[in-house]
N, C-alpha and C positions, 0 to 999 in steps of 0.2 A: 570738466574742463579738459580732461584728457583727450577725449574723443573730439571736442573742438580743435585742439592744438593740432591733432593729425589731420583734421579737414582742412585745416588753414596751410599746412604743408602741402597736401594733395593739390588745392587750389593754386598754390604759388607755383608748383611743378608745371601744371596745365598752362598757367600764363606763361611760364618760361619756355613752353615748347616742349617741355619733356614727355608729356602725355600721361604718364603713369610712373609710379616710383617702383624701384626693386623691391621685392619681399623682404620682410624682415629678417636679419641673419638668424640662421638656424643654431642647433647644439654644435658644441665645440666637437671637432672630430679628431680621433686618434689621442694619443697623451696629452695631457696638457702641457706637459714641459718635455722637451727633448733631453733628457737626462744625459745623453751622449756628449753634450756641451761641457760636462764637467760640474765640479763642485761651485759653489758661490763663493765671490769675494767682492769687495768693493771697488768702484770704477776708479780709474787714476784720478779723476777730479775729485773724489770723494762725495759725489752726490747721488749715485744710483748703486745697484746692485747688478753683477755681471756674472756669468759662467766663468771657469777658468780658462776658455778660449775666446773671452771677451764678449761674446754674445749677451746683448742686454737681458736681464731677468725683470719681469714684472710682477712684483710681489702682491698677488691678489688672495688675501686672506680670509678664511672662515673660522669663526670660534667654535670649537666642538670641544669644549673644556672637558666634558665628562665621556668623550669618546672611549677611551681606555676601559674606564671603570664599569660604565654601565651596559653597554652594547654587546651583545654576543657576536659571534663573527658573521652571520648571513646579515644582521643588521648594519653591522660596519661596513660591510661590502656594499650594501644598498646605499648607505650615506655618501660613501667614497664615490662611487660611480655616478651618483647624481651630481656632486660637486666636480667630478671630471667633465662631465657633459656642460657644465657651465663656465669651464675655463678656471677655475679657481687653481691657484698654484701652490698654495700653502694651507694646511689645515693645522691650527692652533690647538693643541690637546696636552692634558695634564696627566702625569704618571701618578704622583700622589694627590688624589683629586680632592676636591673641595667638599664634596657632601659625604662627610664621615668616612673619607677615602682611606683611612688606616684600618678601621674595625669593620665596615661593611665591605664584604668581598666583591670580586668582580663577577660577571656573569656566569662564570664557571665555579664559584665559591672559594676563589684564592685571594686572600689578602696579599698586599704589594709586600710587606715586611714582617720579619719575624719579631714579635714583641716590640713593635714600634722601633726597630733599631735599623737606621739608614744603612749600616755597615753588614746588615744580614738580609738582603732582598730575597724575595720568594721566587725561584726559578719558575713555578708554574705559572704566577701572575706574569711574568715578564715574557714566557713563550707567547701568549695572548697579545702582548704589546708588539712583539716581533712580527705577529701575523698582520696586524694592521698597518705597521710601518712597511711590510713588504708588499702588501696589497695597495698602499699608496704609492709605493715606488713604480709597481707595475703600470699605474695610470698616469705615471709622470707627475706625481705631487710630492712636495716637499712636506715633511712633518715640522711643524714649529713646536718642538717638544720643551714643556715646562718640567723640570725634575719634579717639581712640588708646587703646590699652591701655598701662597703666602702666609696663610694661619698656622703652617708648621714650623715657622720661623719667626712670625709677629703675630700672636692671637690677639690681634686687636679688635676683631670681632670673628665669629665664625665657631666652628667645632674644635679645631686643633686636634692633639694638644702640640705644644712647641716641642719637637724632637731633635733640632740641629745646634750642635755645637760647630765651630770652626773645623774641627778636626773630624767630625763625622760628615760633615758638609763636602769636605775635600774627597773623604775616602769614597763616599757615595757618588760624588762627581766623576771621579776617576773611573770607577765600575761601570758607570753609565756611558762615559765618553767611549770606553774601550768596546763595550759591547755594540754600539751604534756608530762606530767609526767609519764603516764601509757603507752607510746608508745615507740617502739624501734627507739631511736634518739641518735644521737652525734651532740653536739653544736659545730658549727664552727664560730667563731667571726671573725671580720676583714672584708674580701671581697676586696682584691686586692688593698689596699691602705696602705701605709707606717705610722707610728707612729710618727709624726715629732714634736711634742708639748706635753707639760704636760697635756694640755687638752684634746688632742687625748687620751693618756694614760688613764686619769681619765675616759673618757667615756666607753673605753672597760672594764677596771676594774669593773666600776659600773655596766655594762650589764652582766659580769659574775657572780657578787654578786646576781643580780636579778635573773638570770638563777637558780643559786644553791637555793635559798630560794624558788623559785617557785616549782622546781621538788625535793627538798630536797636533792640534792647533788646526785640524782640517776644517772645521764648522764655525760658522760664524756666531756671535752671540749677542743678545740684546737684553733688555729687562723690561717687564710689563709692571707698569706702576697702578697705583690706585686712580680713581676716577679724578679728573682735573689737574693731573701731573703727568711728568715726563721722565723718563730715564736720566735725562741730561742734568736734571736737578741733584742727583747724587753720584753719577758716575761718568759724566761726559768726557773727562780726562783720563778716566782708565783705558788702558790699551786694549784689554778684553772686549770691551764695548765698541761692537763693529758698527753699530747704527742705533740710532735712537728710536723709541717706542713711547708715544703719547697713548694716554686713554681720556679720550674728551669727555666719555661717560654718556649718561641717560638723563640728565637733569632737567632738559628743556628742549622744546623745539626751536628752530633756527639759532640752536647754539653755536656760537661762531668758533668752530673747531679750525679754521683757518688761521687763528691767531695763535694758538699752541704750537701748530707746524711752522707757521712763519718765524717764530722765535727760535725753534730748534734749527730752522734752516738759517739763520743768521748768525748762529754760534760758531766759534773758533776753539779749536780746529774744527774744520768743515767735516761733518759725518752726514750719512744719510739718514733721513728721518721719515716717519709714517705715524698716521693714527691707527695704533693697535686694537683700539675698542671705542668705536663711537657709538652713537644710538641705534639701537637693535631694532630692527623690523619685529612687529607686534609685541612691543614692549611697552608697559604702562609708562606714560611720560611722567618722570619723576617718582615712578613706583606707585602713582595714585590715578588708575585709569577712571574712576568715577569722576573726579574733579578736572583731569586734563586730557583724557582720552589716551589714545595708541599711536606710538610711532608707525609711519607707513612707508610705503616705497619711495614716495617724494622725500622723505626724510633720509632715508638713507643715501638717495641719488645725491641730494644737496651736500651731505656731509663728504661723500667721496669725491665730487668735483671741486668742493671748497679746498679740501685738503690736497689733493693732487695738484692743483694749478697754483697753490700756494707753496709747492715746492716738495712734496712728500714724493719718495720714491715707489710707493705702492699704497695700499690700502687694505684694510681689513673690514669685511662686512660681517654682521652678526643677526642672528634671530634668536628671540627669547626662548622660545621651546626647544630649539636646536642646540644651544650652548649647553643646555643641562640634559638633553636627551629626555625629555619629559614624556613620561607615559604614566597617565592615571592609575592603570592598573598595577604598574610596577612599585608605585610609592603612594604616599597619602595624598589624594586630590588636593590641589592647591585651590584657594579662593578664585572664582572666575573672574573677578576684577584684577587678579594679578597674572593670571595664567589661563588661557582661555582655549589651547589647542595642544593636541599631542605633536611630538616633532615631526613624526610621519605624515601629517596633515599640511604642514607649511614648508615643505621642502622646495616647493615651487613657486612661492609669493613672487610677486612682481619685481620686488627689491631685488631679491637673489637673481632673477633673471636679468636685471638691469646691469648686475656686475660684469655679465659678459659683453655687454655693449661699452662699458668702461674701458676693460682691457683692450677690446679690439681698436677704440679710438685711440688709446695710448700707444698702442703699438703700430698704429697707421702711418705715424711720422717718425722721422729719426728720435728715438725716445732720450738717448744720452745728450741731446741737445737742449731738451725741454728745461727752462728755468722761469722762476716767477717772475713776471713784469707787469705791475700795476700802472706803470708808465704808458701802457696801452690805452687806457681809460680815460678820456677827457673829462674834466670836471670833476673827478673823484669818484671811487667805486660804489658809492651808496652805502647806506647803515642797515643794520639788521637783516630781516628776511630779504632784502633787495640787495645786499653785497654782492658786487660784480667781481668775480676772481678771474685773473688772465695768466697766461703763460705763453712763453715763444719759444722756438728755435731759430735756426738760421732763416729758414724760408717758409715757417709757418707760425700760427699763432691760435691758440684756443682761449675763447673767452666765455664763461660761463655766467649765464643771465638766469638767476634762481626764480624770478617771478615774472619773466617774459616782458619786461620794460625794455623800451628801445635804449640803445646805448651809443655813445659817440666815441669813436676809434681814433687815435692818433696814427695816422698811417706813416709808412717810412720806417718801421721799427723791424721789419723783417726786409729781406733782400728782394731786388727786382723791380722794373718800372711799373708792372701792373700786378694787380692782386685779384685772385678770383676768390669769391666768398661763397660759403656754403653753410646750411643749417643743419646740425646734426641733433636728432631726436633722440634723449638719453632713455626714453622709454621703450623705444622700439629699435634703435641702431638704425633707423633710416635716414637718408641724405635728402637734402634739395638744394639745388644751387640758388645763390642769392646775388648773381651778376659779378661781371668783372670792371675793376675801377683803377684808374691811376693811383699809384703808391705814393700820394703825397698828400698833405693837409690834413684835415679833420672829416671823418665822414659819418653819418648817422646811419645805423641799422636797426630795422624794426622786426623783431621776431614775429613768426606766425601765432594767430590768436590773441585773444584780449589779455592784458597784464591781470595775472591772478597767481594764488599759491598753486603750485603743482603745474604751471605751465612753464617749465624751466627748458632752455635750449643751451647748445653750445654752437657760438658761432666760430667757423674754422675759416682761417684766413690762409691762402696758399700763394706764394709766387707763381705768377700765371705761368712762366716757362717751365714749372715741375712737370 
């Protein structure tokens, strides 16, 4: 279907007199982010992240939870360079890692703490963390640093053990904040566990206080929840929570992650929001590949565009072997119906490459103007896999069509007497014109190719005078 769709764009281009399409966008050149724009803060309207000088910041994350714990320096460098070349701006990684991160040492034989004591960090372990943070900075990448995975404060499942009290969490947070005060960091508390008791809430809030004391409040903070939840459920009104993070999770194809983003987008007070862990590429659907198959590039594209056009300030990609840095020779091989590749084999999957196109599209128009607007869609957005999601700025609109069905657009919701329409191919980053029309009434648009799963397109409308 993807080749059919691309052929449709080429035919459309020829019919419209383009002759041929421009080549697909290549790798990201230079640093992923120009860190000279300064630290990150929330935009004045509370919807986006920006640098200290006001430059917009697009949060394009990747989950590399075991990065500090499992990779040596050459491997970490290889991973970071791959993500720089794709334009990722944030790498989400955990200091006290999930997979027996307290007792199994890092690649150099160093555990993170002495005797499981958060107030006694092991300097040798953190020198390796320093290296990774510094290498990321050289490439213009922020580290979304989780001080700990959630099983260290709520062992609902996993290895644990629970080691934090409010006092030790605050002490550890202050030490960590002070150490990375001058680095390009975002703090992500939580770690895939729910807040079920007052004691859990006290630990998280104490760690946030410690981090803020250590780094002087320099770096933004959020909270990574378990699947199907959002940080807003527990901490939305807390001052330390700069933006909301959801985890829509890995439970089903066509999971409507736009719903959880839309709920956070509508909350008051207004805070930026994003899906910090959607369905991972090369992950067994609902952890059962034999029954359900595997998530693929289309699944991750769908999650990204649904979330962003529902109001998210950015998006996180994930790949199943990459988040755990899976190497069959370095750990017990996992069942092939659960894990079928080493992390080094899947760095360039189509879904990862498509995230470059996501970023380029979002940054191609005034990003701080983008607002969710389902009023663009005449007759309703559709249901299930066919759900259409739309957003607009003052003189542009993006409409995501996940299955290539035609759509009726309410004109007149962006500025200008006339509108130029284009089709953006989320697989390749290529564009094709779709005509110029009066900016009034209701107009139907039919994307290239036959309607089908995987034949997704973004309809882009621009004020003709742009």
